[in-house]
C-alpha positions as CSV (number, residue, x, y, z in Angstrom):
1,X,96.5,120.2,111.6
2,X,95.9,123.8,111.6
3,X,94.6,125.6,114.6
4,X,94.2,129.4,115.0
5,X,96.5,131.1,117.4
6,X,96.9,134.9,117.7
7,X,100.3,136.5,117.6
8,X,101.8,139.7,118.8
9,X,101.8,140.9,115.2
10,X,98.1,140.0,114.9
11,X,98.9,137.2,112.4
12,X,96.9,134.0,112.8
13,X,96.8,130.5,111.3
14,X,93.9,128.1,111.1
15,X,95.2,124.6,111.9
16,X,92.4,122.0,111.9
17,X,92.1,118.2,111.5
18,X,91.4,118.0,107.8
19,X,91.0,115.4,105.1
20,X,93.8,115.7,102.6
21,X,92.7,117.4,99.4
22,X,94.9,115.2,97.3
23,X,93.0,112.7,95.2
24,X,92.2,109.5,97.1
25,X,93.9,106.3,96.0
26,X,92.5,102.8,96.6
27,X,92.5,101.7,100.1
28,X,95.5,99.5,99.5
29,X,98.5,100.0,97.2
30,X,101.5,102.1,96.5
31,X,101.8,105.9,97.1
32,X,99.8,108.5,95.3
33,X,99.9,109.0,91.6
34,X,103.0,110.5,89.9
35,X,103.3,113.3,87.3
36,X,103.3,110.7,84.5
37,X,100.0,109.3,85.8
38,X,98.5,112.8,85.7
39,X,99.8,113.1,82.1
40,X,98.2,109.8,81.2
41,X,94.9,111.0,82.6
42,X,95.1,114.1,80.5
43,X,96.0,112.2,77.3
44,X,93.1,109.7,78.0
45,X,90.7,112.6,78.3
46,X,91.9,114.1,75.1
47,X,91.7,110.7,73.4
48,X,88.2,110.2,74.7
49,X,87.1,113.6,73.4
50,X,88.7,112.8,70.0
51,X,87.0,109.4,69.9
52,X,83.6,110.9,70.7
53,X,84.1,113.3,67.9
54,X,84.8,110.4,65.6
55,X,81.7,108.6,66.8
56,X,79.6,111.7,66.1
57,X,81.0,111.9,62.5
58,X,80.5,108.2,61.9
59,X,77.0,108.3,63.4
60,X,76.2,111.1,60.9
61,X,77.6,109.1,58.1
62,X,75.3,106.1,59.0
63,X,72.3,108.4,59.1
64,X,73.2,109.9,55.8
65,X,73.6,106.4,54.2
66,X,70.2,105.3,55.6
67,X,68.4,108.4,54.4
68,X,69.9,108.3,50.9
69,X,68.8,104.6,50.4
70,X,72.4,103.2,50.2
71,X,72.9,99.5,49.8
72,X,72.6,97.2,52.7
73,X,76.3,96.1,52.6
74,X,77.4,99.8,52.7
75,X,75.1,100.5,55.7
76,X,76.2,97.4,57.6
77,X,79.9,98.3,57.0
78,X,79.3,101.9,58.3
79,X,77.4,100.5,61.4
80,X,80.2,98.1,62.0
81,X,82.8,100.9,61.9
82,X,80.5,102.9,64.3
83,X,80.3,100.0,66.8
84,X,84.1,99.5,66.6
85,X,84.6,103.2,67.6
86,X,82.1,102.8,70.5
87,X,84.1,99.8,71.7
88,X,87.3,101.8,71.5
89,X,85.6,104.6,73.5
90,X,84.5,102.1,76.2
91,X,88.1,100.8,76.4
92,X,89.4,104.4,76.9
93,X,86.7,105.0,79.5
94,X,87.8,101.9,81.4
95,X,91.4,103.0,81.3
96,X,90.5,106.5,82.5
97,X,88.4,105.0,85.3
98,X,91.3,102.9,86.4
99,X,93.7,105.9,86.2
100,X,91.3,108.0,88.3
101,X,91.0,105.3,91.0
102,X,94.6,104.3,90.9
103,X,93.7,100.8,89.7
104,X,90.7,100.2,92.0
105,X,87.2,101.6,91.6
106,X,85.6,103.8,94.2
107,X,82.9,101.1,94.5
108,X,85.5,98.7,95.9
109,X,86.6,101.3,98.4
110,X,83.1,102.0,99.5
111,X,82.3,98.3,99.8
112,X,85.4,97.7,101.8
113,X,84.6,100.6,104.1
114,X,81.1,99.5,104.6
115,X,82.3,96.0,105.5
116,X,84.6,97.5,108.1
117,X,82.0,99.8,109.6
118,X,79.3,97.2,109.7
119,X,81.6,94.9,111.6
120,X,82.7,97.6,114.0
121,X,79.1,98.6,114.8
122,X,77.8,95.0,115.0
123,X,80.6,94.1,117.5
124,X,80.1,97.3,119.4
125,X,83.5,98.9,118.8
126,X,81.5,102.1,118.3
127,X,77.9,103.1,117.8
128,X,76.1,106.4,117.0
129,X,75.5,108.3,120.2
130,X,71.9,108.6,121.4
131,X,70.9,105.9,118.9
132,X,67.4,105.3,120.4
133,X,66.7,109.0,119.7
134,X,67.9,108.7,116.1
135,X,71.4,109.9,117.0
136,X,73.3,113.2,116.5
137,X,75.6,113.7,113.6
138,X,79.3,113.8,114.6
139,X,78.8,112.1,118.0
140,X,79.8,108.5,118.7
141,X,80.0,106.1,121.6
142,X,82.8,103.6,122.1
143,X,81.5,100.2,123.1
144,X,83.5,97.7,125.2
145,X,86.1,96.6,122.6
146,X,86.4,100.1,121.2
147,X,87.1,101.4,124.8
148,X,89.8,98.7,125.2
149,X,91.5,99.6,121.9
150,X,91.5,103.3,122.7
151,X,92.8,102.6,126.2
152,X,95.6,100.4,124.8
153,X,96.5,103.0,122.2
154,X,96.7,105.8,124.8
155,X,98.7,103.6,127.2
156,X,101.2,102.9,124.5
157,X,101.3,106.7,123.6
158,X,102.1,107.4,127.3
159,X,104.8,104.8,127.3
160,X,106.3,105.8,123.9
161,X,106.3,109.5,124.5
162,X,105.7,110.6,128.1
163,X,107.7,107.9,129.8
164,X,110.5,107.3,127.3
165,X,111.0,111.0,126.7
166,X,110.6,112.0,130.3
167,X,107.8,114.5,129.6
168,X,105.7,116.4,132.1
169,X,102.0,115.4,131.8
170,X,99.2,117.8,132.7
171,X,95.4,117.5,132.7
172,X,93.6,120.8,132.2
173,X,89.9,121.7,132.1
174,X,87.8,121.4,129.0
175,X,86.0,124.6,129.8
176,X,88.3,127.5,128.9
177,X,87.8,131.2,129.7
178,X,87.2,133.5,126.7
179,X,90.2,135.6,127.4
180,X,92.6,132.6,126.8
181,X,91.0,131.8,123.5
182,X,91.0,135.5,122.5
183,X,94.7,135.5,123.0
184,X,95.2,132.4,121.0
185,X,93.1,133.7,118.2
186,X,90.3,131.1,118.3
187,X,87.5,133.5,119.2
188,X,88.2,135.6,116.1
189,X,89.4,133.2,113.5
190,X,88.5,129.6,114.4
191,X,85.9,129.4,111.6
192,X,84.8,127.4,108.6
193,X,82.8,129.0,105.7
194,X,79.2,127.9,105.7
195,X,76.3,128.1,103.3
196,X,72.6,127.6,103.9
197,X,69.8,126.0,101.9
198,X,67.8,129.2,101.2
199,X,64.5,127.4,101.7
200,X,65.0,124.9,104.5
201,X,67.9,126.6,106.3
202,X,70.0,123.4,106.4
203,X,73.7,124.2,106.7
204,X,76.7,122.9,104.7
205,X,80.4,123.5,104.7
206,X,81.0,125.5,101.5
207,X,84.5,124.0,100.8
208,X,83.0,120.4,101.2
209,X,80.3,121.1,98.6
210,X,82.9,122.4,96.1
211,X,85.3,119.6,96.8
212,X,82.6,116.9,96.4
213,X,81.5,118.5,93.1
214,X,85.0,118.6,91.7
215,X,85.8,115.1,92.7
216,X,82.5,113.7,91.4
217,X,83.2,115.4,88.0
218,X,86.8,114.2,87.9
219,X,86.0,110.6,88.8
220,X,82.8,110.0,87.0
221,X,82.4,112.6,84.2
222,X,84.3,111.1,81.3
223,X,83.2,113.9,79.0
224,X,85.2,116.4,81.1
225,X,87.9,118.1,79.0
226,X,91.5,117.9,80.0
227,X,91.5,121.7,80.5
228,X,88.4,121.6,82.7
229,X,89.9,118.7,84.7
230,X,93.1,120.7,85.2
231,X,91.0,123.6,86.5
232,X,89.2,121.4,89.0
233,X,92.4,119.8,90.2
234,X,93.8,123.3,90.8
235,X,90.7,124.2,92.8
236,X,91.2,121.1,95.0
237,X,94.8,122.0,95.5
238,X,94.1,125.6,96.7
239,X,90.8,124.9,98.4
240,X,92.0,125.9,101.8
241,X,93.2,129.3,100.5
242,X,89.9,130.4,98.8
243,X,88.2,133.3,100.3
244,X,84.4,133.5,101.0
245,X,84.0,135.5,97.8
246,X,86.0,133.0,95.7
247,X,84.2,130.0,97.1
248,X,80.8,131.6,96.5
249,X,81.8,132.5,92.9
250,X,82.8,128.9,92.1
251,X,79.6,127.5,93.7
252,X,77.6,129.8,91.5
253,X,79.7,129.1,88.4
254,X,79.2,125.4,88.7
255,X,75.6,125.6,89.7
256,X,76.1,123.7,92.9
257,X,72.9,123.4,94.9
258,X,71.9,121.9,98.3
259,X,72.6,118.1,98.1
260,X,69.4,117.0,99.7
261,X,66.8,119.4,98.1
262,X,68.6,120.9,95.1
263,X,67.5,124.3,96.4
264,X,69.8,127.4,95.9
265,X,72.4,128.2,98.4
266,X,73.3,131.4,100.3
267,X,76.7,133.1,99.9
268,X,79.4,131.6,102.1
269,X,79.9,133.2,105.5
270,X,82.2,132.3,108.5
271,X,80.9,130.2,111.4
272,X,82.9,129.8,114.6
273,X,83.3,126.2,115.4
274,X,83.7,126.5,119.2
275,X,80.9,125.5,121.6
276,X,80.2,128.6,123.7
277,X,79.2,128.4,127.4
278,X,79.3,130.6,130.5
279,X,81.2,130.0,133.7
280,X,79.1,130.5,136.8
281,X,75.4,131.2,137.2
282,X,75.6,134.9,136.4
283,X,76.6,134.4,132.8
284,X,79.0,137.4,132.9
285,X,82.1,135.2,132.5
286,X,82.0,133.7,129.0
287,X,83.9,130.6,128.1
288,X,84.2,127.9,125.5
289,X,84.7,124.1,125.3
290,X,88.3,123.9,124.3
291,X,88.9,123.1,120.6
292,X,92.4,121.7,121.4
293,X,94.4,120.8,124.5
294,X,97.5,122.9,123.8
295,X,96.4,126.1,125.4
296,X,96.4,124.5,128.8
297,X,100.1,123.7,128.4
298,X,101.0,127.2,127.1
299,X,99.4,129.1,130.0
300,X,101.1,126.8,132.5
301,X,104.6,127.2,130.9
302,X,106.0,129.4,133.7
303,X,105.2,126.8,136.4
304,X,106.2,123.9,134.3
305,X,109.6,125.6,133.6
306,X,110.1,126.1,137.3
307,X,109.1,122.5,138.0
308,X,111.7,121.4,135.5
309,X,114.5,123.2,137.4
310,X,114.4,126.2,135.0
311,X,116.0,124.1,132.4
312,X,115.4,123.7,128.6
313,X,114.6,121.7,126.6
314,X,111.6,120.0,128.1
315,X,108.3,118.7,126.9
316,X,104.8,118.8,128.4
317,X,102.0,116.5,127.2
318,X,98.3,116.3,127.6
319,X,95.6,113.8,126.6
320,X,92.0,115.0,126.7
321,X,88.8,115.7,125.0
322,X,88.4,118.6,122.5
323,X,85.2,120.0,120.9
324,X,84.5,121.4,117.5
325,X,80.9,122.3,116.4
326,X,81.4,120.9,112.9
327,X,78.9,122.3,110.4
328,X,78.0,119.1,108.6
329,X,80.1,116.2,110.1
330,X,80.5,113.1,108.0
331,X,83.0,110.4,107.3
332,X,82.2,108.6,110.5
333,X,84.9,108.7,113.1
334,X,87.2,110.9,111.0
335,X,85.2,114.1,111.6
336,X,83.4,114.4,114.8
337,X,82.3,117.1,117.3
338,X,83.9,115.6,120.4
339,X,87.2,113.7,120.1
340,X,90.4,112.8,122.0
341,X,93.6,114.7,121.3
342,X,97.1,113.8,122.6
343,X,99.4,116.8,122.2
344,X,103.0,117.5,123.0
345,X,104.6,120.9,123.4
346,X,108.4,120.6,123.3
347,X,110.0,123.8,124.4
348,X,113.5,124.5,123.1
349,X,116.0,127.2,122.8
350,X,115.4,128.8,119.3
351,X,119.2,129.1,118.9
352,X,119.8,125.4,119.4
353,X,117.3,122.9,118.0
354,X,119.6,119.9,118.0
355,X,118.4,116.8,119.7
356,X,120.7,114.5,121.8
357,X,118.8,111.4,120.7
358,X,118.4,112.2,117.0
359,X,120.9,109.4,116.1
360,X,118.4,106.9,117.4
361,X,116.0,107.7,114.5
362,X,118.4,109.1,111.9
363,X,118.7,105.8,109.9
364,X,114.9,105.3,109.7
365,X,113.7,105.3,106.1
366,X,110.0,105.9,105.2
367,X,107.7,107.7,102.7
368,X,108.2,111.4,102.8
369,X,106.5,114.0,100.6
370,X,108.4,117.3,100.6
371,X,106.7,120.4,99.3
372,X,109.0,120.5,96.2
373,X,107.9,117.1,95.1
374,X,104.2,118.0,95.7
375,X,104.5,121.2,93.6
376,X,106.2,119.4,90.7
377,X,103.6,116.6,90.7
378,X,105.9,113.8,91.9
379,X,105.0,111.1,94.4
380,X,106.1,110.5,97.9
381,X,109.4,108.6,98.1
382,X,111.3,106.7,100.7
383,X,113.9,109.0,102.3
384,X,116.3,108.5,105.1
385,X,115.4,110.8,108.0
386,X,119.0,111.8,108.7
387,X,119.6,112.8,105.1
388,X,116.3,114.8,105.0
389,X,117.5,116.8,108.1
390,X,121.1,117.3,106.8
391,X,119.8,118.5,103.5
392,X,117.4,121.0,105.2
393,X,114.3,119.2,103.9
394,X,113.3,118.9,107.5
395,X,114.1,122.2,109.3
396,X,116.0,120.9,112.4
397,X,117.0,117.8,114.4
398,X,114.3,118.2,117.1
399,X,111.5,118.3,114.5
400,X,113.1,115.4,112.7
401,X,113.4,113.4,115.9
402,X,109.7,113.7,116.6
403,X,108.9,112.8,113.0
404,X,110.9,109.6,113.5
405,X,109.2,108.9,116.9
406,X,105.8,109.4,115.4
407,X,106.7,106.9,112.6
408,X,107.8,104.3,115.1
409,X,104.6,104.9,117.2
410,X,102.2,104.4,114.3
411,X,103.9,101.4,112.8
412,X,104.2,99.6,116.1
413,X,100.5,100.1,116.6
414,X,99.9,98.2,113.4
415,X,99.7,101.0,110.7
416,X,101.0,99.7,107.4
417,X,104.3,101.5,106.7
418,X,103.5,101.4,103.0
419,X,100.3,103.4,103.5
420,X,101.9,105.9,105.9
421,X,103.6,109.1,104.6
422,X,104.9,112.3,106.0
423,X,103.7,115.3,103.9
424,X,105.3,118.7,104.3
425,X,103.0,121.7,104.4
426,X,103.0,123.8,101.3
427,X,103.9,127.5,101.5
428,X,100.2,128.4,101.3
429,X,99.3,126.1,104.2
430,X,101.9,127.4,106.7
431,X,101.6,130.4,109.0
432,X,104.3,132.9,108.2
433,X,105.9,132.4,111.7
434,X,106.1,128.6,111.4
435,X,109.6,127.3,110.7
436,X,108.4,123.9,109.2
437,X,105.4,121.6,109.5
438,X,104.8,117.9,108.5
439,X,101.6,115.8,108.6
440,X,101.6,112.1,109.2
441,X,99.0,111.0,106.7
442,X,97.5,107.5,106.7
443,X,95.9,106.0,103.6
444,X,92.4,104.6,104.1
445,X,89.3,104.1,102.0
446,X,88.7,107.8,102.3
447,X,92.1,108.6,100.8
448,X,95.0,110.1,102.6
449,X,93.9,111.2,106.1
450,X,95.9,113.6,108.3
451,X,96.2,112.0,111.7
452,X,99.3,113.7,113.3
453,X,100.7,117.1,112.8
454,X,104.3,117.8,113.7
455,X,105.1,121.5,113.6
456,X,107.9,123.9,114.6
457,X,105.7,126.8,115.7
458,X,108.6,129.1,116.7
459,X,107.8,131.3,119.7
460,X,104.4,132.9,118.8
461,X,102.1,130.9,121.2
462,X,104.0,131.9,124.3
463,X,104.4,135.5,122.9
464,X,100.6,135.8,122.4
465,X,99.8,134.7,126.0
466,X,102.6,136.9,127.4
467,X,101.2,139.9,125.6
468,X,97.6,139.3,126.7
469,X,98.3,138.2,130.3
470,X,101.2,140.6,131.0
471,X,103.0,137.6,132.5
472,X,106.5,137.0,130.9
473,X,106.5,133.4,129.6
474,X,110.3,133.3,129.1
475,X,113.4,131.2,129.8
476,X,116.9,132.2,130.6
477,X,120.5,131.1,129.9
478,X,123.1,132.2,132.4
479,X,126.5,133.2,131.0
480,X,129.8,132.0,132.5
481,X,131.2,135.5,131.8
482,X,129.2,138.8,131.5
483,X,128.6,139.8,127.9
484,X,128.3,143.3,126.4
485,X,125.1,143.4,124.2
486,X,123.3,146.1,122.4
487,X,119.8,146.3,123.9
488,X,116.7,148.0,122.6
489,X,114.8,150.1,125.1
490,X,111.2,151.2,124.4
491,X,109.8,153.5,127.0
492,X,106.2,154.6,126.5
493,X,105.4,158.1,128.1
494,X,102.3,157.0,130.0
495,X,101.2,160.6,130.9
496,X,101.1,161.7,127.2
497,X,99.5,158.4,126.1
498,X,96.8,158.7,128.8
499,X,95.9,162.2,127.6
500,X,95.7,161.1,124.0
501,X,94.1,157.7,124.3
502,X,92.4,157.7,127.8
503,X,90.8,154.3,128.3
504,X,92.8,152.7,125.5
505,X,96.1,153.8,127.0
506,X,97.0,150.3,128.3
507,X,96.5,148.6,124.9
508,X,98.5,151.2,123.1
509,X,101.3,151.0,125.7
510,X,101.4,147.1,125.5
511,X,101.5,147.3,121.7
512,X,104.4,149.7,121.7
513,X,106.4,147.6,124.2
514,X,105.8,144.5,122.1
515,X,107.3,146.0,119.0
516,X,110.0,144.0,117.2
517,X,113.4,145.7,116.9
518,X,113.0,146.5,113.1
519,X,109.6,148.1,113.6
520,X,110.8,150.1,116.6
521,X,113.8,151.5,114.8
522,X,111.7,152.4,111.8
523,X,109.3,154.2,114.1
524,X,112.2,156.1,115.8
525,X,113.4,157.3,112.4
526,X,109.9,158.4,111.3
527,X,109.3,160.2,114.6
528,X,112.6,162.1,114.3
529,X,111.9,163.1,110.7
530,X,108.1,163.7,110.8
531,X,107.2,164.1,114.4
532,X,104.4,161.6,114.3
533,X,103.6,158.2,112.8
534,X,100.6,155.9,112.2
535,X,100.8,152.7,114.3
536,X,98.5,149.7,114.1
537,X,97.3,148.4,117.5
538,X,96.1,144.8,117.2
539,X,93.9,144.8,120.3
540,X,92.1,147.9,119.1
541,X,91.9,146.7,115.5
542,X,92.8,150.1,114.1
543,X,95.7,152.6,113.5
544,X,96.5,155.3,116.0
545,X,98.7,158.4,115.7
546,X,101.9,158.2,117.8
547,X,103.7,161.5,118.4
548,X,107.3,162.1,119.3
549,X,106.5,163.0,122.9
550,X,104.6,159.7,123.5
551,X,107.5,157.2,123.4
552,X,111.3,157.0,123.8
553,X,113.2,154.5,121.6
554,X,116.9,153.9,122.0
555,X,119.7,151.4,121.9
556,X,122.3,151.1,124.6
557,X,125.3,148.9,125.3
558,X,124.7,146.9,128.4
559,X,126.5,144.1,130.3
560,X,124.4,141.0,130.8
561,X,124.9,138.0,133.0
562,X,122.1,136.0,131.3
563,X,120.1,135.8,128.1
564,X,116.4,136.0,128.5
565,X,114.3,134.6,125.5
566,X,111.0,133.1,124.5
567,X,111.4,129.4,123.7
568,X,110.4,127.9,120.4
569,X,107.8,125.1,120.4
570,X,107.9,121.9,118.5
571,X,104.4,120.5,118.6
572,X,103.3,116.9,117.7
573,X,99.5,116.7,117.8
574,X,97.7,113.4,117.5
575,X,94.1,112.8,116.5
576,X,93.5,109.6,118.4
577,X,90.1,108.8,116.9
578,X,91.5,109.1,113.4
579,X,94.5,106.9,114.2
580,X,92.2,104.3,115.6
581,X,89.9,104.3,112.6
582,X,92.8,103.9,110.2
583,X,94.1,101.1,112.4
584,X,90.7,99.4,112.0
585,X,90.9,99.6,108.2
586,X,94.6,98.5,108.1
587,X,93.8,95.5,110.4
588,X,90.7,94.3,108.7
589,X,90.6,91.4,106.2
590,X,88.3,88.4,105.3
591,X,89.1,84.8,104.8
592,X,87.0,81.8,103.8
593,X,85.5,79.4,106.3
594,X,86.9,75.9,106.3
595,X,83.7,74.8,104.5
596,X,84.3,77.6,102.0
597,X,80.7,78.6,102.1
598,X,81.2,82.0,103.7
599,X,83.7,84.8,104.3
600,X,84.8,85.4,107.9
601,X,85.8,88.8,109.1
602,X,89.1,89.2,111.0
603,X,90.9,92.1,112.7
604,X,94.6,91.4,112.7
605,X,95.3,93.7,115.7
606,X,98.8,93.6,117.2
607,X,98.6,92.2,120.8
608,X,99.7,95.7,121.9
609,X,96.3,97.2,121.0
610,X,93.9,94.1,120.8
611,X,90.8,94.7,123.0
612,X,91.1,91.2,124.4
613,X,94.5,89.4,124.5
614,X,93.2,85.9,124.6
615,X,90.1,83.7,125.0
616,X,89.7,80.5,127.0
617,X,87.6,77.7,125.5
618,X,86.7,74.4,127.1
619,X,86.5,72.2,124.1
620,X,83.3,70.6,125.3
621,X,80.9,71.2,128.2
622,X,82.7,69.2,130.9
623,X,83.0,70.0,134.6
624,X,86.7,69.2,134.7
625,X,87.6,71.3,131.6
626,X,85.6,74.2,133.0
627,X,87.5,74.0,136.3
628,X,90.8,74.1,134.4
629,X,89.5,77.1,132.4
630,X,88.7,78.9,135.6
631,X,92.2,78.1,136.9
632,X,93.8,79.5,133.7
633,X,91.5,82.6,133.9
634,X,92.7,83.3,137.4
635,X,96.4,83.0,136.4
636,X,95.8,85.3,133.4
637,X,94.2,87.9,135.7
638,X,97.2,87.8,138.0
639,X,99.4,88.3,134.9
640,X,97.4,91.3,133.9
641,X,96.2,89.7,130.6
642,X,92.7,90.8,129.4
643,X,90.8,87.6,128.5
644,X,87.4,86.1,128.1
645,X,86.0,82.6,128.9
646,X,83.5,81.2,126.3
647,X,81.7,78.1,127.6
648,X,78.8,78.2,125.1
649,X,77.9,75.0,123.5
650,X,78.7,76.1,120.0
651,X,81.4,74.4,118.0
652,X,85.0,75.5,118.6
653,X,85.3,76.7,115.0
654,X,82.4,79.2,115.5
655,X,83.9,80.4,118.8
656,X,87.3,81.0,117.0
657,X,85.4,82.9,114.3
658,X,83.7,85.1,116.9
659,X,86.9,86.0,118.6
660,X,88.8,86.5,115.3
661,X,86.2,89.1,114.4
662,X,87.1,90.9,117.6
663,X,90.8,90.8,116.8
664,X,91.7,88.5,119.7
665,X,95.3,87.3,118.9
666,X,95.4,84.1,120.9
667,X,92.9,81.4,122.0
668,X,93.5,78.8,124.7
669,X,91.5,75.6,124.2
670,X,91.1,73.3,127.2
671,X,90.9,69.7,125.9
672,X,92.6,67.9,128.8
673,X,93.4,68.6,132.4
674,X,97.2,68.6,132.1
675,X,97.9,70.6,128.9
676,X,96.0,72.9,126.5
677,X,96.4,74.3,123.0
678,X,97.3,77.9,122.2
679,X,96.1,79.1,118.8
680,X,97.4,82.1,116.9
681,X,94.7,84.1,115.1
682,X,96.3,84.8,111.7
683,X,98.3,81.7,111.0
684,X,95.7,79.5,112.9
685,X,98.8,77.5,114.1
686,X,98.4,75.7,117.5
687,X,100.9,74.6,120.0
688,X,100.4,72.4,123.1
689,X,101.5,73.9,126.5
690,X,101.2,72.7,130.0
691,X,98.4,74.3,132.0
692,X,100.9,75.7,134.6
693,X,102.9,77.5,131.9
694,X,100.2,78.8,129.6
695,X,99.5,82.1,131.2
696,X,103.3,83.0,131.3
697,X,103.6,82.1,127.6
698,X,100.6,84.3,126.6
699,X,102.0,87.1,128.7
700,X,105.5,87.0,127.2
701,X,104.2,86.9,123.6
702,X,101.6,89.7,124.2
703,X,104.3,91.9,126.0
704,X,106.6,91.3,123.0
705,X,109.2,89.5,125.1
706,X,109.1,86.6,122.6
707,X,107.4,86.3,119.2
708,X,105.0,83.6,118.0
709,X,107.8,82.2,115.9
710,X,109.7,81.7,119.2
711,X,106.7,79.9,120.7
712,X,106.6,77.6,117.7
713,X,110.2,76.6,118.3
714,X,109.7,76.1,122.0
715,X,106.5,74.0,122.1
716,X,105.2,71.1,120.0
717,X,102.9,72.0,117.1
718,X,99.4,70.7,117.6
719,X,97.1,69.5,114.8
720,X,93.4,68.7,115.4
721,X,90.9,67.7,112.8
722,X,88.1,69.4,114.8
723,X,89.8,72.6,115.7
724,X,88.4,74.7,112.8
725,X,85.1,72.8,112.2
């Protein structure tokens, strides 16, 4: 996740929720393809080209025989040889198609995705916003079950991170003054490159068009040479680094046109993704809808540090809506214009990034994809987290600790651990100030999807706001004994600066005071030797001439009783909507009805996130059974268990199927006044439990106090011939 933030040195990085540019695998299976698989693809393309050449030659021979009046047996033999070559070509094409799709066709992925989305929309997990007005791309409403799933995910996030890690939670406004987002760099740099249909004016993301073209050619154009395929793979790998000029050149070279009209496209140009607004009726105070929640935490650092007793480390967390005016949103819930983020900013002493609880996660082993393996074309492999930190693959213990905690969070939600990997950012993806950055990527029918970013962002966020606001966002460490330290002193001569720069004096002064030691000492040497030096002022966007009489730079030995420093920030950032969509796909499956005449949809949600924990069914419409159902409902409500009573006259089997499709883990069937059956969704096993005990049994198993296997040992298994009819 790359989001732009300005620095004291004017460096910025764009960190956005992005779809991985690595080639998508099937929606189920092992990690992504290895170097040998890529080599197989190249050899298959070469074999295909060679076979096509042989077909062309043999086809020419057949035509020559026919035109020369050759004998029928000779022509038939030549045609037979030609057909054999065509069969061999078809076989190679099938192998290539399998290699490209990782053993599963894109059609299968699309069909699976459509089945999931159809079920989600039909059962009102989510629907397009403003549907009766034909909707708006990139905006979706969560229906009742979708709201429940989201609420459960966020409740577990709070428990897993905020409560267990003793974090400070804040809730900041969505409307953000322009000055804050200027300091962070969003106003200047939070952009995507856009192209327009030159005739209709329809807008498209330039990188998406190039990505789609390359993927389409790679997956479906079997005549593509190995060399051309390698070129397109390289483009996909460096897509985020291409400039507007490079993107435009490739779009022209490949003849890419507007998808809907085939009209020519404009040259790419930057489009800022923030929704602009104004604060107050006068319109003189510009603002934006926040593109992330992190800035609210950074600007409150000083007060949060005081609230925490002026002690480090500590973490602040925020859950809230973020807004990005996507150019051409697609891929359903994965790329939207309004979405929920859950972000953590863990502030730590840059000289000590150890973590006291790292041993709790050090033995975890899961798929990791370090940058060296990516560059060399290898696949993600299972690594032990402790070894990854000790070898320096992961930069420090605190970053490693949060990687481990994110892994536990996602897998406990129900994400398949074999389709979850942690990919380290390549050198060309990282801002120069970042110490390390990993993305938790989840495999879905769209490929590998970035859902969580875990980054060591050093101290630049706090530095940027310190510089812009003139408020020191720093921490301190008191020494037991005073220490002698060599200190750098930069003293701007304001009178001389005022005469030279007039209204720009303040910006020049702030830039001089913010100089790093190395830059300051180089300036001192240049001023002493030449009398003046060119100096770049970020806030002015230009170089100015600094003369010897304008600034005093020196180093002095001074006794200090404390060390004052800007904390580093470890930032885990969660795209909640993306996590939930991947959870939907990982939880979805179909199974045949008892009659075998149809496939029934099931969401195998963990009780932790299921929208409804259980349902209560009177077996038949009977006054006594309905009274028992109401009694059970009341006890479930007291126990805090979300549930639903279904007293429709349909068969119990159809009622089970309806709730299985909603992902309800347990069903209570009232078939007597003294005891009831409890059915588990995935195994369809049933046990008989006394009416007085059933709510406590359901509560214990949904809370994770006991497992369903424990329930099977504690209560008699029930078998009913009518249960699934």
